[in-house]
C-alpha positions as CSV (number, residue, x, y, z in Angstrom):
1,M,-71.9,122.0,-122.5
2,D,-70.2,122.2,-125.9
3,K,-67.0,120.4,-127.1
4,T,-64.9,123.5,-126.3
5,F,-65.7,123.1,-122.7
6,Y,-64.6,119.5,-122.6
7,R,-61.5,120.3,-124.6
8,N,-60.6,123.0,-122.1
9,L,-61.3,120.7,-119.2
10,L,-59.1,117.9,-120.6
11,A,-56.3,120.4,-121.5
12,I,-56.1,121.4,-117.8
13,T,-56.8,117.9,-116.5
14,M,-54.3,115.8,-118.4
15,P,-51.1,117.5,-117.2
16,I,-52.4,117.5,-113.6
17,A,-53.5,113.8,-113.9
18,F,-50.1,112.8,-115.3
19,Q,-48.4,114.8,-112.5
20,N,-50.5,112.8,-110.0
21,I,-49.7,109.5,-111.7
22,I,-46.0,110.3,-111.5
23,S,-46.3,111.4,-107.9
24,Y,-48.0,108.2,-106.9
25,S,-45.6,106.2,-109.0
26,V,-42.9,107.4,-106.7
27,N,-44.8,106.0,-103.7
28,M,-45.4,102.8,-105.7
29,M,-41.7,102.4,-106.4
30,D,-40.9,103.0,-102.8
31,T,-43.2,100.2,-101.7
32,L,-41.9,97.9,-104.4
33,M,-38.3,98.4,-103.4
34,L,-38.8,98.4,-99.7
35,G,-41.3,95.5,-99.9
36,S,-38.3,93.3,-100.9
37,L,-36.7,94.1,-97.6
38,G,-39.6,92.6,-95.5
39,E,-43.0,93.6,-94.1
40,T,-41.5,95.4,-91.1
41,V,-39.6,97.9,-93.3
42,L,-42.7,98.3,-95.6
43,S,-45.0,98.9,-92.6
44,A,-42.5,101.4,-91.1
45,S,-42.3,103.5,-94.3
46,S,-46.1,103.3,-94.8
47,L,-46.8,104.6,-91.3
48,A,-44.0,107.2,-91.4
49,G,-45.6,108.3,-94.7
50,Q,-48.7,109.3,-92.7
51,V,-46.8,112.2,-91.3
52,F,-46.0,113.5,-94.7
53,F,-49.6,112.8,-95.8
54,L,-50.8,115.1,-93.0
55,F,-48.2,117.7,-93.8
56,S,-49.0,117.6,-97.6
57,I,-52.7,118.0,-96.7
58,L,-52.0,121.2,-94.8
59,V,-49.6,122.7,-97.4
60,S,-52.1,121.8,-100.1
61,G,-54.9,123.3,-98.0
62,L,-52.9,126.5,-97.7
63,G,-52.2,126.6,-101.4
64,C,-55.8,125.7,-102.5
65,G,-57.2,128.2,-100.0
66,A,-55.2,130.9,-101.7
67,G,-55.9,129.3,-105.1
68,V,-59.7,130.0,-104.6
69,L,-58.8,133.7,-104.5
70,C,-56.1,133.5,-107.2
71,S,-58.3,131.8,-109.8
72,Q,-61.1,134.4,-109.4
73,Y,-58.7,137.3,-109.4
74,F,-57.1,135.8,-112.5
75,G,-60.5,135.6,-114.1
76,K,-60.9,139.3,-113.3
77,R,-57.3,139.9,-114.6
78,D,-56.3,141.7,-111.3
79,L,-52.6,140.7,-111.2
80,K,-51.6,143.1,-108.5
81,N,-53.7,141.5,-105.8
82,L,-52.9,138.0,-107.2
83,R,-49.2,138.6,-106.5
84,K,-49.9,139.8,-102.9
85,I,-51.9,136.6,-102.2
86,A,-49.1,134.4,-103.6
87,A,-46.5,136.2,-101.4
88,M,-48.6,135.8,-98.2
89,V,-49.4,132.1,-98.7
90,L,-45.8,131.3,-99.4
91,K,-44.7,132.8,-96.1
92,L,-47.3,130.7,-94.3
93,A,-46.2,127.5,-96.1
94,I,-42.5,128.1,-95.2
95,G,-43.4,128.6,-91.6
96,L,-45.5,125.4,-91.5
97,S,-42.7,123.5,-93.2
98,V,-40.1,124.6,-90.6
99,I,-42.4,123.5,-87.7
100,F,-42.9,120.0,-89.1
101,T,-39.1,119.7,-89.9
102,L,-38.2,120.5,-86.3
103,I,-40.7,118.1,-84.8
104,L,-39.4,115.2,-86.9
105,L,-35.7,116.0,-86.2
106,I,-36.3,116.2,-82.5
107,C,-38.7,113.4,-81.7
108,P,-39.3,111.0,-84.6
109,A,-39.9,107.9,-82.4
110,A,-42.6,109.7,-80.4
111,V,-44.4,110.5,-83.7
112,M,-44.2,106.8,-84.8
113,K,-45.7,105.6,-81.5
114,I,-48.9,107.4,-82.5
115,F,-49.4,104.9,-85.3
116,T,-48.1,101.6,-84.0
117,P,-47.0,99.8,-80.8
118,E,-44.6,97.5,-82.7
119,A,-41.0,98.3,-81.5
120,A,-39.3,97.2,-84.6
121,V,-41.6,99.2,-86.8
122,I,-41.1,102.3,-84.6
123,E,-37.3,101.9,-84.8
124,Q,-37.2,101.7,-88.6
125,G,-39.8,104.5,-89.0
126,A,-37.9,106.9,-86.7
127,K,-34.7,106.4,-88.9
128,Y,-36.8,107.3,-91.9
129,L,-38.4,110.4,-90.5
130,R,-35.2,111.9,-89.1
131,V,-33.6,111.8,-92.6
132,I,-36.6,112.8,-94.7
133,A,-37.5,115.8,-92.4
134,V,-35.3,118.2,-94.4
135,S,-37.3,117.6,-97.5
136,Y,-40.5,119.1,-96.0
137,I,-39.3,122.7,-96.5
138,C,-38.5,122.0,-100.2
139,F,-41.9,120.4,-100.7
140,G,-43.7,123.3,-99.0
141,I,-42.2,125.8,-101.3
142,T,-42.6,123.7,-104.5
143,T,-46.2,122.8,-103.8
144,T,-47.3,126.3,-102.9
145,F,-45.9,127.8,-106.1
146,L,-47.3,125.0,-108.3
147,I,-50.8,125.4,-106.9
148,V,-50.8,129.1,-107.4
149,L,-49.5,128.7,-111.0
150,R,-52.2,126.1,-111.6
151,S,-54.8,128.6,-110.7
152,L,-53.4,130.7,-113.5
153,Q,-53.9,127.8,-115.9
154,D,-50.1,127.2,-115.9
155,V,-50.4,123.4,-115.5
156,K,-47.6,121.9,-117.7
157,L,-44.7,123.0,-115.4
158,S,-45.8,120.6,-112.6
159,L,-45.9,117.7,-115.0
160,W,-42.3,118.3,-116.1
161,I,-41.0,118.9,-112.6
162,Y,-42.6,115.7,-111.2
163,T,-41.3,113.7,-114.2
164,V,-37.8,114.7,-113.4
165,S,-38.4,114.1,-109.7
166,F,-39.7,110.6,-110.4
167,F,-36.6,109.5,-112.2
168,T,-34.4,111.2,-109.7
169,N,-36.1,109.5,-106.8
170,V,-36.1,106.0,-108.5
171,F,-32.4,106.3,-109.3
172,F,-31.3,107.4,-105.9
173,N,-33.6,104.9,-104.2
174,Y,-32.0,102.1,-106.2
175,V,-28.5,103.4,-105.3
176,F,-29.1,104.1,-101.6
177,I,-31.6,101.3,-100.6
178,F,-29.6,98.5,-102.2
179,G,-26.1,99.9,-102.2
180,H,-24.9,100.4,-105.7
181,F,-22.1,102.5,-107.4
182,G,-19.9,102.3,-104.3
183,F,-22.6,103.4,-101.8
184,P,-23.4,101.3,-98.7
185,R,-26.7,99.4,-98.5
186,M,-28.9,101.8,-96.4
187,G,-32.4,100.2,-96.6
188,I,-35.2,102.4,-95.3
189,V,-32.7,105.3,-94.7
190,G,-31.8,105.1,-98.4
191,A,-35.4,105.5,-99.4
192,A,-35.6,108.7,-97.2
193,L,-32.4,110.0,-98.7
194,G,-33.6,109.4,-102.2
195,T,-36.7,111.4,-101.5
196,V,-34.6,114.3,-100.1
197,M,-32.6,114.4,-103.3
198,A,-35.8,114.4,-105.4
199,R,-37.4,117.2,-103.4
200,G,-34.3,119.3,-103.8
201,V,-34.4,118.9,-107.5
202,E,-38.1,119.9,-107.5
203,V,-37.6,123.2,-105.7
204,A,-34.5,124.0,-107.8
205,L,-36.5,123.6,-111.0
206,V,-39.4,125.8,-109.7
207,I,-37.0,128.6,-108.8
208,I,-35.3,128.4,-112.2
209,Y,-38.7,128.5,-113.9
210,L,-39.9,131.5,-111.9
211,R,-36.7,133.5,-112.5
212,K,-36.4,132.8,-116.3
213,Y,-39.6,131.8,-117.9
214,E,-42.8,132.6,-115.9
215,K,-44.6,135.7,-117.3
216,V,-47.7,136.3,-115.2
217,L,-46.8,136.1,-111.5
218,K,-43.3,137.4,-112.1
219,F,-42.3,136.4,-108.6
220,K,-39.2,137.8,-107.0
221,P,-37.8,137.3,-103.4
222,I,-38.5,140.9,-102.6
223,M,-42.2,140.3,-103.1
224,L,-42.2,138.3,-99.9
225,K,-42.5,141.7,-98.2
226,L,-45.9,142.2,-99.8
227,Y,-48.9,142.3,-97.4
228,D,-52.5,143.5,-97.6
229,R,-54.7,143.4,-94.5
230,I,-58.0,143.2,-96.5
231,L,-56.7,140.5,-98.8
232,F,-55.4,138.6,-95.8
233,K,-58.8,138.7,-94.2
234,D,-60.3,137.4,-97.5
235,M,-57.7,134.6,-97.4
236,I,-58.8,133.7,-93.9
237,K,-62.5,133.9,-94.8
238,Y,-62.3,131.7,-97.8
239,G,-59.0,129.8,-97.2
240,L,-59.3,128.9,-93.6
241,P,-62.3,126.6,-94.1
242,V,-60.2,124.8,-96.8
243,I,-57.2,124.5,-94.4
244,V,-59.3,123.4,-91.4
245,G,-61.3,121.0,-93.6
246,E,-58.1,119.5,-95.0
247,L,-56.4,119.4,-91.6
248,F,-59.2,117.5,-89.8
249,W,-59.8,115.3,-92.9
250,G,-56.1,114.4,-92.9
251,I,-56.1,113.8,-89.1
252,G,-59.1,111.6,-89.6
253,L,-57.5,109.5,-92.3
254,S,-54.4,109.3,-90.1
255,A,-56.7,108.0,-87.4
256,H,-57.9,105.4,-89.9
257,S,-54.2,104.3,-90.3
258,A,-53.7,104.2,-86.6
259,I,-56.8,102.0,-86.1
260,L,-55.6,99.6,-88.8
261,G,-52.0,99.9,-87.6
262,H,-53.0,98.5,-84.2
263,M,-54.7,95.5,-85.9
264,G,-51.3,94.0,-86.8
265,E,-48.3,94.3,-89.1
266,A,-49.9,92.2,-91.8
267,V,-52.9,94.5,-91.9
268,V,-50.6,97.6,-92.3
269,A,-48.7,95.9,-95.1
270,A,-51.8,94.8,-97.0
271,N,-53.5,98.2,-96.6
272,S,-50.4,100.2,-97.6
273,I,-50.1,98.2,-100.9
274,C,-53.8,98.5,-101.8
275,N,-53.9,102.2,-100.8
276,V,-51.0,103.0,-103.2
277,L,-52.8,101.4,-106.1
278,H,-56.1,103.1,-105.0
279,Q,-54.4,106.6,-105.0
280,F,-52.7,105.8,-108.3
281,A,-56.1,104.9,-109.9
282,L,-57.7,108.1,-108.7
283,S,-55.0,110.3,-110.3
284,F,-57.2,111.2,-113.3
285,V,-60.2,112.0,-111.0
286,Q,-58.0,114.3,-108.9
287,G,-56.8,116.0,-112.0
288,V,-60.4,116.6,-113.1
289,G,-61.2,118.0,-109.7
290,S,-58.3,120.5,-109.8
291,A,-59.2,121.5,-113.4
292,S,-62.8,122.0,-112.2
293,A,-61.7,124.4,-109.5
294,V,-59.7,126.5,-112.1
295,I,-62.7,126.6,-114.5
296,M,-65.3,127.4,-111.9
297,G,-63.1,130.1,-110.4
298,R,-62.6,131.7,-113.8
299,Y,-66.4,131.7,-114.5
300,I,-67.3,133.2,-111.2
301,G,-64.5,135.7,-111.1
302,A,-65.7,136.9,-114.5
303,G,-69.3,137.1,-113.3
304,E,-70.6,134.3,-115.6
305,F,-72.8,132.6,-113.0
306,D,-75.1,130.8,-115.4
307,M,-72.2,129.2,-117.2
308,A,-70.9,128.0,-113.8
309,K,-74.2,126.3,-113.1
310,K,-74.3,124.6,-116.5
311,A,-70.6,123.5,-116.0
312,S,-71.3,122.0,-112.6
313,K,-74.1,119.7,-114.0
314,A,-71.8,118.5,-116.8
315,L,-68.9,117.9,-114.4
316,V,-70.9,115.8,-112.0
317,K,-72.0,113.4,-114.8
318,F,-68.3,113.2,-115.9
319,F,-67.2,112.4,-112.3
320,A,-69.7,109.5,-112.1
321,V,-68.4,107.9,-115.3
322,C,-64.9,108.2,-114.0
323,G,-65.8,106.5,-110.7
324,V,-67.2,103.4,-112.4
325,I,-64.2,103.1,-114.8
326,T,-61.7,103.6,-111.9
327,A,-63.3,101.0,-109.7
328,A,-63.2,98.5,-112.6
329,F,-59.6,99.3,-113.2
330,L,-58.7,98.6,-109.6
331,L,-60.3,95.2,-109.7
332,S,-58.8,94.2,-113.0
333,V,-55.1,95.0,-112.2
334,S,-55.0,94.1,-108.5
335,G,-54.0,90.5,-109.2
336,P,-50.9,91.2,-111.3
337,F,-50.0,94.1,-109.0
338,F,-49.9,91.9,-105.9
339,S,-47.6,89.5,-107.7
340,F,-44.8,92.1,-107.5
341,Y,-44.7,91.8,-103.7
342,S,-43.2,89.1,-101.4
343,L,-46.2,88.6,-99.2
344,Q,-47.2,86.0,-96.7
345,P,-50.3,84.0,-97.6
346,A,-52.3,85.7,-94.8
347,T,-51.2,89.1,-95.9
348,L,-52.1,88.4,-99.5
349,K,-55.6,87.3,-98.5
350,L,-56.0,90.5,-96.5
351,A,-54.9,92.6,-99.5
352,K,-57.5,91.0,-101.8
353,H,-60.2,91.8,-99.2
354,F,-58.9,95.4,-99.0
355,M,-59.0,95.8,-102.7
356,L,-62.7,94.9,-102.9
357,A,-63.3,97.6,-100.2
358,Y,-61.3,100.2,-102.1
359,A,-63.2,99.5,-105.3
360,F,-66.4,100.1,-103.5
361,I,-65.1,103.3,-101.9
362,T,-63.7,104.6,-105.2
363,M,-67.1,104.8,-107.0
364,F,-68.3,107.4,-104.5
365,R,-65.1,109.1,-103.8
366,A,-64.7,109.8,-107.6
367,V,-67.8,112.0,-107.3
368,S,-67.6,113.6,-103.9
369,A,-63.9,114.5,-103.9
370,P,-63.9,116.5,-107.1
371,I,-67.1,118.2,-106.2
372,I,-65.6,119.4,-102.9
373,G,-62.1,120.1,-104.2
374,G,-63.2,121.3,-107.6
375,I,-66.7,122.8,-107.9
376,L,-67.2,124.0,-104.4
377,W,-63.7,125.3,-103.7
378,G,-63.5,127.0,-107.1
379,S,-66.9,128.6,-106.5
380,G,-65.8,129.9,-103.1
381,D,-68.2,127.7,-101.1
382,T,-65.4,126.5,-98.9
383,R,-67.2,126.6,-95.6
384,F,-69.8,124.1,-96.6
385,A,-67.1,121.9,-98.2
386,A,-65.1,121.9,-95.0
387,T,-68.2,121.1,-92.9
388,I,-69.2,118.0,-94.8
389,D,-65.6,116.9,-95.3
390,I,-65.1,116.8,-91.5
391,S,-68.5,115.9,-90.0
392,F,-69.2,112.5,-91.8
393,L,-65.6,111.2,-91.4
394,W,-65.3,112.0,-87.7
395,C,-68.8,110.7,-86.9
396,L,-67.8,107.3,-88.3
397,L,-64.5,107.1,-86.4
398,P,-66.0,105.7,-83.1
399,I,-68.0,103.1,-85.1
400,G,-64.8,102.0,-86.9
401,F,-62.9,101.8,-83.6
402,M,-65.6,99.6,-82.1
403,A,-65.7,97.4,-85.3
404,A,-61.9,96.9,-85.0
405,F,-61.3,96.4,-81.3
406,K,-64.7,95.4,-79.7
407,W,-66.5,93.5,-82.5
408,H,-63.3,92.2,-84.1
409,W,-64.5,92.5,-87.6
410,N,-62.5,91.7,-90.7
411,P,-60.1,94.6,-91.3
412,A,-61.5,95.2,-94.8
413,L,-65.0,95.7,-93.3
414,V,-63.5,98.0,-90.7
415,L,-62.1,100.1,-93.6
416,V,-65.5,100.2,-95.3
417,I,-67.1,101.4,-92.1
418,L,-64.5,104.1,-91.8
419,R,-64.9,105.3,-95.4
420,L,-68.7,105.2,-95.5
421,E,-68.2,109.0,-95.3
422,T,-67.7,109.0,-99.1
423,P,-71.2,108.1,-100.2
424,L,-72.7,110.3,-97.5
425,K,-70.6,113.3,-98.7
426,M,-71.6,112.6,-102.3
427,V,-75.3,112.8,-101.4
428,A,-74.8,116.0,-99.4
429,C,-72.8,117.6,-102.3
430,L,-75.5,116.7,-104.9
431,I,-78.2,118.3,-102.7
432,R,-76.1,121.5,-102.3
433,L,-75.6,121.9,-106.1
434,R,-79.3,121.8,-106.7
435,G,-79.6,125.4,-105.3
436,D,-77.6,128.6,-105.8
437,K,-76.0,129.1,-102.4
438,W,-72.7,127.4,-103.5
439,I,-71.9,130.3,-105.9
440,K,-69.8,132.9,-104.0
441,S,-67.7,135.6,-105.7
442,T,-64.5,136.4,-103.7
443,V,-63.1,139.2,-105.8
444,R,-63.3,142.9,-104.8
């Protein structure tokens, strides 16, 4: 591929990557601030965050499922159908958000018991969930619009929104967690309240942008009435595999957290710290994956199948280089990163073991994840992507469970067993890309 291709790739990637960095920086600041309050509070926020992780996976699945169609219709320049798709997916996202909000308001303690038997952790986590529940609706609306706009190559908005959100969240966390400017010291409840404030700012900025500046989608509330039976069937055909794949992948990762959560509070604290850095380090890779989906969708929507094949080969090589660099980054910064936390010696030792495991996982995930969420999703091959996303992860869950509770392996080795799905998925993806079956046009 020529230099223009890589310039276009980076032009889409960088705003998304910076958005991801800012998003994970929020999580990192939460763990840093709450870590100073003790391992119980840190563990509670980490496990409570698994609920949001599952929710965000579902909302992103809805958005990305619709984005498969949006990017290809945008490549065809069919804006009428594009707007219908946006309206339908937004209604689904709002409905899902309301369901999660009601569950967390009604029974937060029952939700926490899924992840840990520790009474103190459950109590703190329930407080957090009850307050943060209202932010789910804001997040559902914001994320859906940003994913749809991203499929139209409008990627800079999300960067600015998450930048403002980051500083809003950090400021209110500082005020509410520790009790400044006349506010009482709220601890973990303050962290939840700070997140609510940030999500509110996000959705407000999205609405302002749509009403005053956006020129392609031209979304108005009355457009929520739009519905097209044939397009909805296409959304189900191409989007449902994305949603199902993301759902069961998210549940599987939550099961990972539940297994590690039942291995002790120190294990939860060590894993949560390492996972935050792991996700932060993968921000660029995720940005490349999202950019790849936009590029592949545009090629296939325009009928340029040969260009799509050439692009896929260039992208895979790029992913592999990113994986090696990201793994090296994790190992090089982990020592200074751990020094920011007040950890017991045993917890620090566990964290060092976990970081080695995450570095190993990263090299493979940096290839498999953007192929699935980028090349395959953008090309419409969502059913295959969902199949391999689910099958390998769930087949390894029983082995990981045995390693944790019957064989009593080191927690870091348990994590490696659970995440062996990443190299297996990478191999399956590379085999798939050798043929032509992954190229599927979704436009009518």
